[in-house]
N, C-alpha and C positions, 0 to 999 in steps of 0.2 A: 572532595575526596579523590585521591588518585587510585583508580581501580586497577587491580591486577588483571581481572577478566571482566569485560563489560558485555553482557549478552543482550544488548540493545543495538539494533542496526540503525538506530537514529543517532548514535554517538560515535560514528566511524571517523577516524582521523584521515585527513586528505593526504594523498601520496606526495612524494617529493616532486613528481612530474606536475601534479596539480599546483603545488606551491610555486613552482617555477613559472608555470603558465600564468598564474595570477599576478606574479611580479612584473612580467614583461608584456602582458597583453595590451592590445589597443582598446581604448575606451572612448565613449562619447555619452551623450544624453539619451538614454534609452526611452525616457518619457516622450521624446520627439522622434524616436526611431533612428537615432543617429549613433548608436553604439555598435561598431562593426563586430565585436565579439558576440554580443547578444544576437545580432542578425544572423551570424553564421550558425550559432547554436540552434536558433529557431528553424533555420533552413534544413539542417541535418536531422533535427528531431522530427520534423514533418515528414521527411523522406523515409525515415526508418519505420514509421508506423503507417506510411502511405496515406497521409492526409494532405490537403492542399496547403495548409498553413499551421503555424504553431506559435504559442505565446509563452514566454518565460515568466514564471510567477515565483514569488518568494517561498511559497509553501504548498504542499498538497492540499491542505485545508482550503486555502484560497482558490486553488485550481478547481477543486470540486465545486465550491460555491459558485464560482463564475460559470463553470460548465452547466450547472443547473439553472442559474439565473438567465443565461443567454438563450435558453431554449424554452422559457416559460414566462408566465406573468404572475404577479402577486396574487395569492390565494388559489393558485392551481394545486393539483394533487400530484404526488410523485410516488411511484411504487418502489419500495426498498426492502431488502432482506432485513429481518427483525433485529439482527445484531451487526448490521453494517457499520463500518467506521464512520460514515457520514452521519448516521443517526446516533451512534453510541459515544463517539469521541470528539466530535467537532463542535462542542460547546453551544449547541442549539442554534448555530448560525442558519440552519435550514429554515426555521420559522422566524427567528429574530430579525434576520436581514432580508432573506429572499421572500419570506411570507408563504413558502410552500408548505403544504400539509402532507405529512407522510402517510402512506398506506403500507403498513408493515406486513410482510409475509415471512413466516418461518421457513427457512430453507432446509434442505437435507445436507447437514454439515456445512452450512453457509451457501449452498448451491440452490438458486431458485429453479424450481422445476416448471417447465413450460405449461403443463396441464394446470398447475395451481395458478400461474399467472393468467392463463386464459379464463379460469373460473372467476378470478378477481375482476378482470376486465368486464366479463359478462354481467357480473353482479352489479358493478358500478353503473353500467348502462341503464339498468332498471331502477336502482334504488339510491344512487349517490352521484355527486359531481364526478364527471368523467376525468380520469387521469390523463395528463398530456405528456408525461415523462416517466421513464423507468431508469433506475440506476443499478448497475451491476458492480460487484466488487471482486476483483480477480488479480492476485490470490486473495483469499478471505482471511483477514487478520485474526478475528476472535475465534475462527474455526481452526486456527493453527496452520495457516498457509495452504489451505485447500484450494484446488484448481477447479474452476468451472470450465469443462472441456469446450473446444470450439463448436462441436456439433450441437451442444445445448445452447450456446450463444446464438448459433445460426437459427435454431428453432424459435427462440425468443425474438430474434430480430425479425423473422418473417411474420410472426404473430403480431408484433408491435406495428410493423409496416402496414399490415392489413387493417389495423385499428387506429391509424394516425397518431401513434405514440412514438416519440423520439427516445433514443437511448444514450445515456451517459455512462461511461465506464470509468470507475475508480480503479485504475490500473497502477496503483502505487508500486506494486511489485509484479507488473505484467511480464517483465523479462524473466523472472523466476519461473512463471508458468510456462513460457515459451521454451526455456532451456530444459525444464523438467520433462516436457513432452517431446523435445527435440523437433520443434516446429518453429517457423518464423513468427514473430510477434503479430504480423499482419493476419495470421489465422484467427486471431482474436479481434484485432482492431477494425477489421472490415465490418464487423457486426455492431459497431457503435458509431453514433453521429459525432460525439465528442469523446475524447479520452484524456484523462490526466495520468501522468506517470512521474515518479520521483527520480531525480538525478542523485539524490542522497540515498539513504538506506543501502541496499545491496550494491548499487553502482558506485557508491563511495564518495560522491561530491559532498562538500561541507554544507551547502545550502542550495535549495531550489527545486522546482518542479516544472513540468511542461503541460500545457493544455493544447490539444491539437484538434482540428476539425476542418470544415470547408472554409474557404476564404472569407465569405461574408460573415459567417458565425464568429470567426476569430477577430475580425475587425470590430465587431460589436463587443466581443469579449475584452478587447483592448481598452475600450471606454469604461467598461465595468471595473476592470482592474484599477484604473485611475480613481474611480469613485471610492473603491475600497482602500485606497492608500497604497496601492502596489505599483504605482508609477515611479520607477527608480532612476537615478541619474547615472553615475558611473557603474552600471550593473555588470559591465564586462568583466570586472574582477571576479565576480561570482560565476558568470557564464563561461569564462575560460576554464574554470575547474569542472563545470558541467560538461563541457565538450570532451575533456579527457575522460570523464566518467562514462560518457556515452560511447566513446570509441574503444575503451579498454575494459570497462566494468562488466559488460554482458558475458564475455567469453570466460570469465573466471567464476561465474555463479554456480557452475556444476560442482566445483570443489566445496562450496558452502552446503550444497545439498548432500554431498557425500558425508561430510563431517556431521551434519544433522542426524543422519542415520547411524553413524558410529556412536554419537552421544546417546541417541534413543536406545539403541541396543545395549549399551553399557548400563544405562539407568534401569532398564528392564530386569537386569540381573540382581537388583537390590530388592530384598524381601519387603513387601508392603508398598512398593512404588509401582504404579500402573501407568502404562503408556499404550495408546492405540497406535500401533506401528503403521497401520494403513493410513493414518492421519498425517504421517510424516512424509509429505509429498514434495516439499521444497526445503526451506531453510529454517523452519520453526519446529520446536519440540514442546508439546504440552504435557506436563507431568502432573499426575494426580496422586495426592498423598492421603486420601480419605481413609484408606484401609488401616493406616497407622495413626490416624487422628492427629496429624500435625498440620496445622493450617498453613495456607499459602503465605500469609503474612508472617507467621513465625519462621518459616523457611527462608523467606526473603530477608528478614532481619538477621538471622543467623549467618546467612551467606554474605550480607553486607559486612558483618564483623570479620569475615575472611576476605574482604575486598573483592567479592564476586557480586555483580549486579544482575538481578533478574526482575521480571515483572510478576507480581502476584495478581491472580484473578480469583478472588475469594468465592467460596470458602477454601477449596482445596487444590486449585489448579495453579501451577507455576509455569510461566512461559519463558522459554529461552530461544533466542534468535542467533543463528550463526551468520557471520559476515566476514569480511576480508581481514579483520584484525584478530580473528579467532584462529589459532593454530592447532594442529593435531595434538601437540603436547599439552594443550590446555584441557583436553577432554578428561584425562585421569585426575587432574586437579579438581575439576568440578565434581566428578563422581565421588572421589574420596572425601571431599568436603561434605557432600550430602550423606554419605555413610557415617561420617563422624558426628553429624548433627543428630541422626537417628540413634546412633549408639549412645550418645550423651543423654538423649531424651529417655532412653530405657533404664538408665542407671538410677 
């Protein structure tokens, strides 16, 4: 289907500059480290998050999996927020491939609280196998783009350091967090041993993510990528678009955040629609329709009929993500479509 409005930031169209870069880039065999475009992307990506090395991977799911595997061994335990993307959406790769066992902690709107993490660590020392790894997600997808502030990451980092636990950061949208708080991304990445971030989604590349960490860790990660089938040949065609995304995509995220608040405030004016405006911290809007007893799936299907694509989170939550292909003139179209669906339902 050709969408009029696609509120998925996983469906962004590459820019003309990206398409041109892909056409004319230098390429080589990346599986042997011989692709100059990939090498340049990895160098720039490592620099921007202040890590020694970086690895270009086909997807965030693969990047997260490698980040966990390279810092653990089969049958280790990993602390995760209960609704984290790694646990909830990454098709059980956590235990099917890495053999890791999740210790799930319910966060405060997706944010892991240091005192709860400390309690879990202490309890594990006495009663259970000891966790070797903790994974944070920032921003948090299912919580609606909520940010874990740097000061909380610092507390958790210190706590984990005292207890010999390494930290992986699922930072698929970490630059959204940095832009929203007007701080450099390094204010977050300093408190993780490895970090994955997406070149797609908000930054706008068609494909690809980055895993970054110290040199030895990333060299081991390169071998795991090969095992998982991620060793690519002329990967520079993808990496060249990723370079443009990295260089140009971060500076425009502020506009996505602004439009997300415009959309949220407009939707709040509709009777029966509930939005927690404090939850709209970055580029996501979670809309609840329980008060009017219209399910998220029903809303999604009605919006599809109007060529508007959203994500349903049953029973009553609908997720909308603002990205570079969403313009200000799209906002009233979305709002009026939802008003029409509600009005039609009442007839």
